Structure formats: structure tokens, C-alpha cells
C-alpha positions as CSV (number, residue, x, y, z in Angstrom):
1,M,23.4,90.9,-4.2
2,I,23.2,87.4,-3.8
3,T,26.5,85.6,-2.6
4,K,27.7,82.4,-3.0
5,T,27.9,80.3,0.5
6,H,30.9,77.6,0.6
7,T,31.1,74.4,2.9
8,L,34.3,72.8,4.1
9,I,33.4,69.5,6.0
10,L,36.8,68.3,7.7
11,S,37.4,64.8,9.4
12,T,39.2,63.4,12.1
13,P,39.1,60.6,14.3
14,R,36.5,61.1,17.0
15,F,38.0,63.6,20.1
16,E,35.6,64.9,23.0
17,I,34.5,68.2,22.1
18,K,34.6,70.9,24.7
19,S,31.5,73.0,25.5
20,N,33.3,76.2,24.2
21,P,35.7,75.0,22.2
22,N,38.6,77.5,20.7
23,V,38.2,77.4,16.6
24,I,41.3,78.1,15.6
25,E,43.5,76.6,18.3
26,I,41.9,73.0,17.4
27,I,42.4,73.8,13.2
28,N,45.6,74.8,13.6
29,D,47.1,71.6,16.0
30,L,45.1,69.3,13.5
31,I,46.3,70.5,10.3
32,H,49.6,70.7,11.5
33,N,49.8,67.2,12.7
34,N,48.0,66.0,9.9
35,L,44.9,64.7,11.6
36,V,42.6,66.0,9.2
37,N,40.6,64.7,6.0
38,I,38.8,66.6,3.5
39,D,35.0,65.2,3.2
40,Y,33.5,68.2,1.6
41,F,34.4,71.6,-0.7
42,G,32.0,72.8,-2.4
43,Y,28.7,75.3,-2.7
44,E,26.1,74.8,0.0
45,L,25.7,71.1,0.6
46,D,22.3,69.7,0.0
47,N,21.3,67.4,3.0
48,Q,22.8,64.4,3.4
49,V,20.3,62.2,5.7
50,D,18.8,60.3,3.6
51,Y,22.2,59.3,1.3
52,I,23.6,57.3,4.3
53,D,25.0,54.0,4.0
54,E,26.5,51.3,6.6
55,E,29.7,52.7,5.8
56,M,28.8,56.2,6.0
57,A,27.1,55.6,9.6
58,L,30.1,53.6,10.9
59,K,32.5,56.3,9.4
60,M,30.3,59.2,11.3
61,A,30.6,57.2,14.6
62,T,34.6,57.0,14.7
63,S,35.3,60.6,13.4
64,T,34.3,64.4,14.3
65,Y,33.7,66.4,11.8
66,L,34.5,70.4,11.7
67,T,32.5,72.0,9.1
68,F,33.1,75.8,8.4
69,H,30.7,78.0,5.9
70,F,32.1,81.5,4.7
71,E,30.6,83.4,1.4
72,Q,32.8,83.6,-1.4
73,N,33.7,87.2,-1.1
74,L,36.3,85.7,1.9
75,I,38.3,84.4,-1.1
76,S,39.5,85.2,-4.6
77,E,39.2,83.1,-7.2
78,F,39.5,79.8,-6.3
79,D,39.8,75.9,-7.6
80,F,37.6,73.7,-6.0
81,K,39.9,70.6,-7.4
82,S,43.0,72.6,-5.6
83,D,45.5,70.2,-3.4
84,E,44.6,69.4,0.2
85,E,47.6,71.0,1.6
86,T,46.4,74.4,-0.5
87,T,42.8,74.0,0.8
88,L,43.9,73.7,4.3
89,N,45.9,76.5,4.4
90,L,42.6,78.2,2.8
91,I,40.4,77.8,5.9
92,L,43.4,78.0,8.1
93,N,43.7,82.0,6.9
94,I,39.9,82.2,6.8
95,V,39.4,81.2,10.0
96,M,42.7,83.6,11.3
97,E,41.7,86.6,9.4
98,N,38.0,86.6,9.8
99,Q,34.8,86.9,12.5
100,I,33.5,83.4,13.3
101,R,29.8,84.6,13.7
102,E,28.9,81.5,15.6
103,V,29.8,78.0,16.5
104,L,27.9,75.3,16.9
105,V,28.8,72.0,18.8
106,D,27.2,68.7,18.9
107,E,28.7,65.6,20.2
108,N,30.9,64.9,16.9
109,E,30.6,68.1,15.2
110,I,31.9,71.3,15.3
111,E,30.4,73.7,12.8
112,V,31.4,77.1,11.8
113,Y,29.7,80.2,10.4
114,I,32.7,83.1,9.3
115,D,31.9,86.9,8.3
């Protein structure tokens, strides 16, 4: 069976990422303190390396990104045009209710794969 993978990318002002971050705690704190913005929400994202301009490079240097990958079966029908609060509550629920398969960390990004 072919399933669609969704990607949600959140950005926040840059912070130091510890080597083994508690993703649930981080996302909960950021959402409840209104410190995240939705940069992308949709189907699997193409590699954007070829499309970086000067403004995007500056944002990347001053932001921390939280990227979540999850399959469509973790959500019922969802409208990608939903408001920000609905989308942030969705990812918080998905992270809290499902198993995190893998967390990848680099200097300015936490990438989370959810089963």
C-alpha cells in the first residue's frame, strides 16, 4: 500500500539544541509560548537547496527548524489551509500520541520521523 508522507516545518528563533533533545517537551514549550511559525505544511517537500536566496540564507542562519515527517494514516481528513493554531495542535497531538521512530539533530534543525 502506498501512503503519503506529510511534512511540517516549524521555525523559531535560533536556540542551542542539546545532543538528545526531548522533542515533546521542546515542541510543547515552543507552541505554548507562541515561539514557532509554520514555514511549510504539505506533502513531502522537494530538496530546497537549489532555491536558497540571500533572504532565505539569513533566516536559516538565525532560526532553528523543527521538521516533522508523518504518514497520512496518523490524521483523518485534514485541510492544509487550516489556521495556524489548528495545525500546531495537530502536530502536538501527533507527537504525543504516536511513536517517534527517529530524531536527527544538527546545529540548527531537529528532524522527527513519526510512526
